[in-house]
C-alpha positions in Angstrom: 0.0 0.0 0.0 1.5 3.3 -1.1 1.3 6.4 1.0 1.3 10.0 0.0 3.7 12.5 1.6 1.6 15.2 3.2 2.1 18.6 1.7 2.5 21.7 3.9 0.7 23.9 1.3 -2.8 22.6 0.8 -2.9 24.2 -2.6 -0.3 21.7 -3.8 -2.5 18.7 -2.7 -5.9 19.2 -4.4 -6.9 15.6 -3.7 -6.3 15.9 0.0 -8.1 19.3 0.1 -11.1 17.9 -1.8 -11.3 14.9 0.5 -11.2 17.2 3.6 -13.9 19.4 2.1 -16.0 16.3 1.3 -15.6 15.1 4.9 -16.8 18.5 6.2 -19.9 18.3 4.0 -20.7 14.8 5.2 -20.4 16.0 8.8 -22.8 18.9 8.2 -25.3 16.6 6.5 -25.0 14.1 9.4 -25.6 16.9 11.9 -28.6 18.1 10.0 -29.9 14.6 9.7 -29.5 14.0 13.4 -31.5 17.1 14.2 -34.2 16.1 11.6 -34.6 12.7 13.1 -35.3 14.3 16.5 -37.6 17.0 15.1 -40.5 15.8 17.2 -38.5 16.0 20.4 -37.1 19.5 19.5 -40.6 20.7 18.5 -42.1 19.3 21.8 -39.4 21.0 24.0 -39.8 24.3 22.0 -43.6 24.2 22.4 -43.4 23.5 26.1 -41.0 26.5 26.6 -43.2 28.7 24.4 -46.3 27.8 26.5 -44.3 28.4 29.7 -43.1 31.8 28.4 -46.5 32.9 27.3 -48.0 31.8 30.6 -45.4 33.7 32.6 -46.0 36.8 30.5 -49.7 36.6 31.1 -49.5 35.8 34.9 -46.5 38.1 35.8 -47.3 41.2 37.8 -46.9 44.3 35.5 -44.3 46.8 36.6 -44.8 50.5 36.0 -42.3 53.3 35.7 -42.8 56.7 37.2 -40.8 59.6 35.6 -40.0 63.1 36.8 -37.6 65.8 35.5 -35.5 68.2 37.6 -33.4 71.1 36.3 -30.1 72.1 37.8 -29.3 75.7 36.9 -25.6 76.6 36.6 -24.2 78.7 39.4 -22.3 82.0 38.6 -18.6 81.7 39.3 -17.4 83.2 42.5 -14.4 84.8 40.8 -14.3 86.5 37.4 -13.1 84.3 34.6 -13.4 81.1 36.6 -16.1 79.7 34.3 -13.6 79.8 31.4 -11.0 78.1 33.4 -13.4 75.4 34.4 -14.4 74.7 30.8 -10.8 74.7 29.8 -9.9 71.8 32.2 -13.2 69.9 31.6 -14.9 70.3 34.9 -17.8 68.1 35.7 -21.4 69.2 35.1 -23.3 70.5 38.2 -25.9 67.7 37.5 -23.3 65.0 38.4 -23.0 66.4 41.9 -26.7 67.0 42.3 -27.5 63.4 41.3 -25.4 62.2 44.2 -27.1 64.6 46.5 -30.5 63.6 45.2 -29.7 59.9 46.0 -28.1 60.7 49.4 -29.3 59.1 52.6 -30.6 62.4 53.9 -33.0 62.8 50.9 -33.9 59.1 50.6 -34.3 58.8 54.3 -37.0 61.5 54.3 -39.0 59.5 51.8 -38.6 56.4 53.8 -40.0 58.1 56.9 -42.8 60.0 55.2 -44.2 57.0 53.3 -43.2 54.2 55.8 -41.2 52.4 53.2 -39.5 50.4 55.9 -42.7 48.5 56.6 -43.4 45.7 54.1 -47.0 44.4 54.1 -48.3 42.1 51.3 -51.3 39.8 51.1 -50.8 36.0 50.9 -51.7 35.0 47.3 -52.3 31.5 46.0 -49.1 30.3 44.3 -48.5 31.2 40.6 -52.0 32.3 39.7 -53.3 34.0 42.9 -51.8 37.4 42.3 -52.9 37.5 38.6 -56.5 36.7 39.7 -56.5 39.3 42.5 -55.1 41.9 40.1 -57.8 41.4 37.5 -60.7 41.5 40.1 -63.0 44.5 39.6 -65.4 45.1 42.4 -66.9 47.9 44.5 -65.4 49.1 47.8 -65.6 46.5 50.5 -66.5 43.7 48.0 -64.0 40.7 47.9 -63.5 38.1 45.3 -64.8 34.6 46.0 -62.1 32.2 47.2 -61.2 29.4 44.7 -61.0 25.8 45.9 -61.8 26.9 49.5 -58.5 28.7 50.2 -60.1 31.4 52.3 -56.8 32.4 53.9 -55.5 33.7 50.6 -56.2 37.1 49.1 -58.2 36.8 45.9 -59.0 40.5 45.1 -60.5 43.5 46.8 -58.3 43.5 49.9 -56.8 46.7 51.3 -54.4 47.3 54.2 -52.3 50.3 55.3 -49.8 50.0 58.2 -48.6 53.4 59.5 -46.4 52.3 62.3 -44.8 48.9 63.1 -42.1 48.7 65.7 -40.4 45.4 66.5 -37.6 44.3 68.8 -34.1 44.7 67.4 -33.8 40.9 66.9 -37.0 40.7 64.7 -36.0 43.1 61.9 -36.5 41.5 58.4 -38.5 38.7 60.0 -41.8 37.8 58.3 -44.8 38.1 60.6 -48.3 37.1 59.8 -51.3 39.3 60.2 -54.7 37.5 60.3 -57.8 39.6 59.8 -60.9 39.1 62.0 -64.4 40.5 62.2 -65.1 44.3 61.9 -61.5 45.4 61.3 -59.9 43.3 64.1 -56.6 41.5 63.5 -54.1 39.2 65.1 -50.4 39.4 64.7 -48.5 36.1 64.7 -44.7 35.7 65.0 -42.6 33.6 62.6 -42.8 30.9 65.3 -46.7 31.0 65.1 -46.9 32.7 68.5 -49.7 35.3 69.0 -48.0 38.7 69.6 -50.8 41.3 69.3 -54.5 41.4 69.0 -55.9 44.8 67.9 -58.2 46.8 65.8 -57.7 49.0 62.8 -57.4 52.7 63.7 -56.0 52.0 67.2 -52.4 51.6 68.3 -51.5 48.3 70.0 -48.5 47.6 72.1 -47.2 44.3 73.5 -44.0 42.4 74.0 -41.9 45.1 72.5 -44.1 45.4 69.5 -46.1 48.5 68.5 -48.6 48.3 65.6 -50.9 50.9 64.1 -53.1 49.7 61.2 -54.8 52.8 59.6 -56.9 50.8 57.1 -57.9 47.2 56.9 -60.4 45.8 54.4 -60.3 42.0 54.0 -62.4 38.9 54.5 -62.1 37.4 58.0 -59.3 34.9 58.0 -57.3 36.5 55.2 -53.5 36.5 55.9 -51.0 39.2 55.2 -47.2 39.0 55.6 -45.8 41.9 57.7 -42.1 42.7 58.2 -40.0 45.6 59.4 -36.7 46.6 57.6 -33.9 48.5 59.2 -34.0 52.1 58.1 -30.6 51.9 56.5 -31.5 48.7 54.6 -34.7 50.4 53.3 -32.6 53.5 52.3 -30.1 51.3 50.4 -32.9 49.4 48.7 -34.6 52.6 47.5 -31.2 54.0 46.3 -30.8 51.0 44.1 -34.3 51.3 42.7 -34.2 55.0 42.1 -32.8 56.0 38.7 -31.3 59.4 38.0 -29.3 60.5 34.9 -28.5 63.7 33.1 -30.2 64.1 29.7 -27.5 65.3 27.3 -24.1 66.5 28.2 -24.0 69.5 30.5 -27.7 70.1 30.0 -28.4 70.2 33.7 -31.6 68.2 33.1 -31.9 65.3 35.5 -34.4 62.5 34.6 -35.6 60.6 37.6 -37.3 57.2 37.4 -38.7 54.5 39.7 -40.3 51.2 38.9 -43.0 49.6 41.0 -45.9 47.3 40.7 -48.2 50.0 42.1 -48.1 53.1 39.9 -49.6 55.4 42.5 -47.0 54.2 45.0 -44.2 54.9 42.5 -45.5 58.4 41.9 -45.7 59.2 45.6 -42.1 58.0 46.2 -40.7 60.0 43.3 -42.7 63.2 44.3 -41.5 63.0 47.9 -37.9 62.5 46.8 -38.0 65.4 44.4 -39.7 67.7 46.9 -37.3 66.8 49.6 -34.3 67.4 47.3 -35.7 70.7 46.2 -36.3 71.9 49.8 -32.9 70.9 50.9 -31.3 72.6 47.9 -33.0 75.9 49.0 -31.9 75.4 52.6 -28.4 74.8 51.4 -28.4 78.0 49.4 -29.7 80.1 52.4 -27.5 78.3 55.0 -25.2 81.3 55.5 -28.0 83.8 56.1 -29.8 81.3 58.4 -26.7 80.7 60.5 -26.0 84.5 60.9 -29.6 85.1 61.7 -29.6 82.4 64.4 -26.4 83.9 65.9 -28.0 87.4 66.1 -31.2 86.1 67.6 -29.1 84.4 70.3 -27.3 87.6 71.1 -30.3 89.9 71.0 -31.7 89.1 74.5 -28.3 89.9 76.1 -27.9 93.2 74.2 -31.5 94.2 75.2 -30.8 93.4 78.9 -27.6 95.5 78.8 -29.5 98.4 77.3 -32.2 98.3 79.9 -29.6 98.2 82.7 -27.8 101.2 81.2 -31.0 103.1 80.9 -31.9 102.3 84.5 -28.5 103.5 85.8 -28.7 106.8 83.8 -32.2 107.6 85.1 -31.2 106.8 88.7 -28.2 109.2 88.5 -30.2 112.0 87.1 -32.7 111.6 89.9 -29.9 111.5 92.5 -27.9 114.4 91.1 -30.8 116.5 90.0 -31.0 118.3 86.7 -27.5 118.2 85.3 -26.8 119.3 81.7 -23.9 118.0 79.6 -21.7 120.7 78.3 -21.1 121.2 74.6 -17.6 119.8 74.8 -18.8 116.7 76.7 -21.6 116.3 74.2 -19.1 116.3 71.3 -17.0 113.8 73.1 -20.1 111.6 73.8 -21.0 111.4 70.1 -17.5 110.3 69.1 -17.3 107.8 71.9 -20.6 106.3 71.0 -19.5 105.8 67.4 -16.3 104.1 68.6 -18.2 101.8 71.0 -20.7 100.9 68.3 -17.8 100.1 66.0 -16.2 97.9 68.6 -19.5 96.1 69.2 -19.9 95.5 65.5 -16.4 94.1 65.3 -17.1 91.8 68.2 -20.1 90.4 66.3 -17.9 90.0 63.2 -15.3 88.1 65.2 -17.9 85.4 66.0 -18.5 84.9 62.3 -14.8 84.9 61.5 -14.2 82.3 64.1 -16.7 80.1 62.4 -15.3 80.6 58.9 -11.5 81.1 59.2 -8.5 80.2 61.3 -6.6 82.8 63.3 -3.9 83.1 60.6 -6.3 84.0 57.8 -5.8 87.4 56.2 -9.4 88.4 57.0 -8.8 87.6 60.7 -5.6 89.7 60.6 -7.5 92.6 59.1 -10.0 92.4 61.9 -7.3 92.5 64.5 -5.9 95.7 63.0 -9.3 97.3 62.9 -10.0 96.3 66.5 -6.6 97.7 67.7 -7.2 101.0 65.8 -10.7 101.4 67.4 -9.3 100.6 70.9 -6.5 103.2 70.5 -9.0 105.9 69.5 -11.2 104.9 72.5 -8.2 105.4 74.8 -7.5 108.9 73.4 -11.1 109.9 74.1 -11.0 108.4 77.5 -8.0 110.6 78.3 -9.9 113.7 77.2 -12.9 112.7 79.2 -10.8 112.6 82.4 -10.2 116.3 82.0 -13.9 117.1 82.5 -15.5 117.7 85.9 -16.3 114.6 88.0 -20.1 115.2 87.6 -19.7 115.6 83.8 -17.5 112.4 83.7 -20.1 110.3 85.6 -23.0 111.6 83.5 -21.0 111.3 80.3 -20.2 107.6 81.1 -23.8 106.7 81.9 -25.1 108.6 78.8 -22.4 106.8 76.7 -23.5 103.3 77.9 -27.1 104.2 77.1 -26.4 105.6 73.7 -24.1 102.7 72.7 -26.6 100.1 73.9 -29.3 101.8 71.9 -27.2 102.0 68.8 -26.1 98.4 69.0 -29.6 97.2 69.7 -31.1 99.1 66.8 -28.4 98.0 64.5 -28.9 94.4 65.5 -32.6 94.6 64.9 -31.9 96.0 61.4 -29.5 93.2 60.7 -32.0 90.6 61.8 -34.6 92.0 59.5 -32.2 92.2 56.5 -31.0 88.6 57.0 -34.6 87.3 57.5 -35.5 88.9 54.1 -32.4 87.4 52.5 -33.2 84.0 53.9 -36.8 84.1 52.9 -36.1 85.3 49.4 -33.3 82.8 48.7 -34.0 80.7 45.5 -32.1 77.5 44.9 -30.5 76.5 41.6 -32.8 73.5 41.3 -36.4 73.4 40.1 -38.9 70.6 39.4 -39.8 70.7 35.7 -42.2 67.7 35.6 -43.8 66.1 38.6 -43.9 62.3 38.7 -46.2 60.6 36.3 -46.9 57.0 35.2 -48.2 55.6 32.0 -50.5 53.0 33.3 -51.5 51.9 29.8 -48.0 50.5 29.0 -46.1 48.8 31.8 -42.4 48.5 31.3 -42.4 44.9 32.5 -43.0 42.2 31.5 -42.4 42.6 27.8 -44.8 39.9 26.8 -43.8 39.5 23.1 -40.1 39.5 24.0 -40.5 36.9 26.7 -42.5 34.6 24.4 -39.9 34.9 21.7 -37.0 34.4 24.1 -38.7 31.4 25.7 -39.4 29.9 22.3 -35.8 30.4 21.2 -34.5 29.0 24.5 -36.7 25.9 24.1 -35.4 25.4 20.6 -31.8 25.8 21.6 -32.3 23.4 24.5 -34.0 20.9 22.3 -31.1 21.0 19.8 -28.6 20.8 22.6 -30.3 17.8 24.1 -30.3 16.0 20.8 -26.6 16.9 20.1 -25.5 15.9 23.6 -27.4 12.7 23.4 -25.9 11.9 20.0 -22.4 12.8 21.3 -22.9 10.5 24.3 -24.4 7.7 22.3 -21.9 4.8 22.6 -23.8 2.4 20.4 -22.3 1.4 17.1 -24.3 2.5 14.0 -21.8 1.9 11.2 -21.1 -1.7 10.1 -17.6 -0.4 8.9 -16.7 0.2 12.6 -17.5 -3.4 13.4 -15.5 -4.8 10.5 -12.6 -2.6 11.6 -12.1 -4.8 14.7 -12.0 -8.0 12.6 -15.6 -9.1 12.8 -17.4 -9.3 9.5 -21.0 -8.1 9.4 -23.2 -10.7 7.7 -26.3 -8.6 7.6 -27.9 -5.4 8.8 -31.5 -6.1 9.8 -33.9 -3.1 9.8 -36.0 -2.3 12.7 -39.5 -3.7 12.2 -42.5 -1.6 12.9 -44.7 -4.6 12.0 -43.3 -6.6 14.9 -44.4 -3.8 17.3 -47.9 -3.8 15.9 -48.1 -7.6 16.2 -46.9 -7.5 19.8 -49.5 -4.8 20.7 -52.2 -6.8 19.1 -51.2 -10.0 21.0 -50.7 -8.2 24.4 -54.1 -6.3 24.2 -55.0 -2.9 25.4 -54.5 -3.5 29.1 -51.0 -4.9 28.7 -50.2 -2.4 26.0 -50.5 0.6 28.3 -47.8 -0.8 30.6 -45.7 -2.4 27.9 -42.0 -1.9 28.6 -39.7 -0.3 26.1 -37.7 -3.6 25.4 -40.7 -6.0 25.5 -39.8 -9.4 24.0 -41.6 -10.3 20.8 -44.7 -12.4 21.3 -45.4 -13.2 17.7 -43.4 -14.7 14.9 -43.0 -12.0 12.2 -41.8 -14.5 9.5 -45.1 -16.3 9.9 -47.5 -13.3 10.3 -45.9 -11.0 7.7 -43.4 -12.9 5.5 -43.1 -9.9 3.1 -41.8 -7.4 5.8 -38.5 -5.8 4.9 -36.9 -7.2 8.0 -37.8 -10.8 6.8 -36.3 -9.9 3.4 -33.0 -9.0 5.2 -33.1 -12.3 7.1 -33.4 -14.1 3.7 -30.2 -12.4 2.6 -28.6 -13.5 5.9 -29.8 -17.1 5.2 -27.9 -17.0 1.9 -24.8 -15.8 3.6 -25.0 -18.4 6.3 -25.4 -21.2 3.8 -21.9 -20.7 2.6 -20.6 -20.2 6.2 -22.1 -23.6 7.2 -20.2 -25.3 4.4 -16.9 -24.8 6.3 -18.4 -25.7 9.7 -17.5 -28.8 11.6 -21.2 -29.7 12.2 -24.6 -28.4 11.3 -25.1 -26.6 14.7 -25.2 -22.8 14.8 -25.2 -20.8 18.0 -26.6 -17.3 18.1 -25.6 -15.1 21.1 -25.0 -11.5 21.9 -23.0 -9.2 24.1 -25.8 -8.0 26.3 -29.6 -8.3 26.9 -32.2 -6.7 24.6 -30.2 -6.9 21.4 -32.8 -9.0 19.7 -30.9 -12.4 19.4 -34.1 -14.4 20.1 -36.0 -12.4 17.5 -33.2 -13.1 15.0 -33.0 -16.8 16.0 -36.7 -17.5 15.7 -37.3 -15.6 12.4 -34.1 -16.9 10.9 -35.1 -20.5 11.7 -38.5 -19.9 10.1 -37.0 -18.4 7.0 -34.6 -21.3 6.6 -37.4 -23.8 7.2 -39.5 -22.1 4.5 -36.7 -22.8 2.1 -37.3 -26.5 2.6 -34.6 -27.4 5.1 -35.4 -29.3 8.3 -34.6 -26.9 11.2 -34.6 -27.5 14.9 -34.6 -24.3 17.1 -33.3 -24.9 20.6 -33.8 -22.3 23.4 -30.7 -22.8 25.5 -31.5 -19.7 27.6 -32.4 -21.7 30.7 -32.8 -18.5 32.8 -35.0 -16.1 30.8 -35.7 -17.9 27.5 -39.0 -16.8 25.9 -38.8 -18.5 22.5 -41.9 -20.5 23.4 -44.0 -17.3 23.4 -43.1 -16.6 19.8 -44.5 -20.0 18.8 -47.5 -19.9 21.1 -46.5 -22.7 23.4 -45.5 -23.3 27.0 -41.9 -23.4 28.3 -42.3 -26.8 30.1 -40.8 -30.1 28.8 -37.7 -28.5 27.3 -33.9 -28.5 27.4 -33.6 -28.3 31.2 -35.9 -31.2 31.6 -33.9 -33.3 29.2 -30.6 -32.5 30.9 -32.3 -33.3 34.3 -33.4 -36.6 32.7 -37.0 -36.0 33.5 -38.2 -36.4 29.8 -36.8 -37.8 26.6 -35.5 -35.8 23.6 -38.5 -36.9 21.5 -40.9 -35.5 24.1 -39.2 -32.1 24.2 -39.3 -31.5 20.4 -42.5 -29.7 19.5 -43.8 -29.0 16.0 -44.8 -25.5 14.8 -47.2 -24.0 12.2 -44.3 -23.8 9.8 -43.5 -27.0 8.1 -40.0 -28.3 8.6 -39.5 -26.2 11.7 -39.5 -27.7 15.2 -38.8 -26.0 18.5 -37.3 -27.2 21.8 -38.3 -24.8 24.6 -36.1 -24.0 27.5 -38.0 -26.1 30.0 -38.4 -25.5 33.7 -36.1 -22.9 35.1 -33.4 -24.8 37.0 -31.5 -23.6 40.0 -28.1 -24.5 38.3 -28.3 -23.6 34.6 -24.5 -23.5 34.0 -23.9 -26.9 35.7 -26.6 -28.5 33.6 -25.1 -27.2 30.4 -21.6 -28.4 31.5 -22.9 -31.9 32.0 -22.5 -34.8 29.5 -26.2 -34.6 28.7 -25.7 -31.5 26.5 -23.3 -33.3 24.2 -25.6 -36.3 24.0 -28.5 -34.0 23.2 -26.8 -32.2 20.4 -25.4 -35.4 18.9 -28.8 -37.0 19.0 -30.7 -34.3 17.1 -27.9 -33.3 14.7 -28.4 -36.2 12.4 -32.2 -35.7 12.2 -32.1 -32.1 10.9 -30.4 -30.1 8.3 -29.7 -27.2 10.7 -29.7 -27.0 14.5 -30.1 -23.3 15.6 -29.3 -22.7 19.2 -30.3 -19.5 21.0 -28.1 -18.7 24.1 -27.9 -16.0 26.8 -25.6 -13.0 26.3 -22.0 -13.7 26.9 -21.3 -10.6 29.1 -24.2 -11.6 31.4 -23.5 -15.3 32.0 -21.0 -18.0 30.8 -23.7 -20.3 29.2 -22.8 -19.2 25.7 -19.2 -20.1 26.1 -20.2 -23.6 27.3 -22.6 -24.2 24.5 -20.4 -22.6 21.8 -17.7 -25.3 22.1 -20.0 -27.8 20.5 -21.3 -25.6 17.7 -19.8 -25.4 14.3 -20.7 -21.7 13.7 -21.1 -18.9 16.2 -22.8 -15.7 15.3 -23.4 -12.7 17.6 -26.2 -10.2 17.4 -25.4 -6.5 18.1 -28.1 -3.9 18.3 -28.0 -0.6 16.4 -27.1 2.3 18.6 -26.9 0.1 21.8 -23.7 -1.9 21.9 -20.4 0.1 21.8 -17.5 -1.1 19.8 -15.5 -1.8 22.9 -18.2 -4.1 24.1 -18.1 -6.1 20.9 -14.3 -6.3 21.2 -14.7 -7.7 24.7 -17.4 -10.2 23.5 -15.1 -11.4 20.8 -12.2 -11.7 23.2 -14.3 -13.8 25.7 -15.3 -16.2 23.0 -11.8 -16.6 21.8 -10.5 -17.2 25.3 -12.9 -20.2 25.4 -11.7 -21.5 22.0 -14.7 -20.3 20.1 -14.3 -18.5 16.8 -16.9 -15.9 16.1 -17.9 -16.2 12.5 -19.6 -12.8 12.2 -22.0 -10.2 13.5 -25.6 -9.5 12.7 -26.4 -5.8 13.2 -30.0 -5.7 14.4 -32.8 -3.1 14.6 -31.1 -0.7 12.1 -33.1 2.5 12.0 -33.5 4.6 8.9 -31.9 8.0 9.6 -31.4 11.1 7.6 -27.8 11.3 8.7 -26.9 7.9 7.5 -24.8 5.8 9.9 -23.5 7.4 13.1 -19.9 7.7 13.9 -19.9 7.9 17.7 -17.5 5.7 19.6 -18.0 4.8 23.2 -15.3 3.1 25.2 -17.1 2.5 28.5 -18.7 -0.8 29.1 -19.9 -2.8 32.0 -21.4 -6.2 32.9 -25.1 -6.7 32.7 -27.3 -8.0 35.4 -29.1 -11.1 34.1 -31.6 -12.5 36.6 -34.2 -15.2 36.6 -37.6 -14.4 35.3 -40.8 -16.2 36.3 -42.9 -17.8 33.6 -45.9 -16.0 35.0 -44.4 -12.6 34.4 
């Protein structure tokens, strides 16, 4: 045999390239054929998934999306030219910062508190269909849907409940409690351990065992159950943050689109409106924070200033009464006006110091400037104090009291003016955020579920799964499907016998309707196909086998042929019975012996009992003549298995088997012996030593190549030469023969079977 040297360049070897291309085409056709053969399975799985997808789309609770729009106006830069610098270095849009503030815990927490979103209360619905039925119920206020199948504890439609307050012990957060309704708005709260915790009435607060519950509204049939749980505030905030969507529409547009999805459209609107309103209010408060803080400081200082003013006025009046009518000279009056101005300036600087302490450190330039101003005012005050000392004592005392009164009045008046100005500034502050559109929901078009998309995806998924199952099953199929694979291990294939549909019809007719319903997959044939339908294609294939075996028997040492197989359910008895009938119909005298002493059923194919057979001859209970039974086919006789013995292998190893075969060999043209599978028991190895020809039957798609190799090896170890293989139950497939190899094999359990089974 010559060999070609492989070429590195495929273009230089057109024959090899063409062969590779042909192999690829065959593989594609085989793949398509495999799928076409399993089209019913694929279509069934696809249909099931499509039905499930459509059912889910119809039963799933619709989810609605609430939308709101907020505008963030751009702030003016604090320094000239800063906007240009920001644009030059690509500063972030103000909306990015505002989105984070909008989703902050402070804003979200307000919505949690106002709407009690940390309290989860839901009715108990019937599984799968209950929520859909309740959602579609249309009834008047206080009218409830009729329970289905007597499940009165489930909600079927029309129920309403609103829980305003629910406090639980710290260890019971996120635990599901059960609220059971009673008569006239009463209820019972049950713990997860089925312990009664509270018994109360709607509209009244109930406290017990560390629990506090206020149900503001309750409309339900007595006995209806609701699940009630309390989430930690932080957990509720995080959950809402994840559900709340906020994004800027367009780059640097300042338009923030808010969205929230919920099964209750009104609930989604309420949440979004509260979040937007809280965010807007806090934005305004943030803008007016400076004025508000200064206003609060002045209001704190105002009572002290007023008290000092009243004390100065009291002292001045008392001195005037004590000293009598004393007038201030022109010089003293001039000094008084200047001292009052200085004192007012010092008081104003003291107020300014409190604000500087809050805004800056002691080393800030603004703080240094304040120190210089304070030192200058104090120096001027000292100068005027020296001049005042030159006045008469009475004028000095009167001037000091008058100074305190004038300074206090000036400071008090100035502080009142500042408070009014700051109050006006705070009240008139407008934030840089405004709500463009309040929350709204399109209740006509829920965003979920997308029914058409779900149905399409489910259908495609079913189709993909069906194809995957078929391909995986084909890949894992270890059974041989190509006769060439059998011949590659040195075992010639004498015939490929097609799977007979007529045999299945005959078996169903014999078994009857009652037995037919529980008929196992590998039910043994109960009718002889060669007699009932001699024109079947399977029988035609057996006639071809008959011709091949005629030449094989010419080289045999005797006229005894054994038919065995590697494993149960390969159809060896079917082949043996129908092959014997076909040979007998050709005019040869044939004796069919059932040597399967454990589970032989050859007698059923010929409508006779198993008694008085091979085991009875070997046990010397009957003669050979009494065990041979005629059939409806001329020239064909059958020897059934006989009574199932406790020691089949020992009986076959006895001298009686040799005497039996020698006695009948001369009376018939062909002795056909049906034996058990070699991988199950050793009976075939015992019988095969006395047979001239040994044939084994392999089933299409069942027996792997490795199993056939082991079968051949076992026969050869016992000195038995396997003449060839009959590939049985070959199915017509669009892909032709399969090419899957399986190397795993095991021993088969082969147990006794009762005649009454």
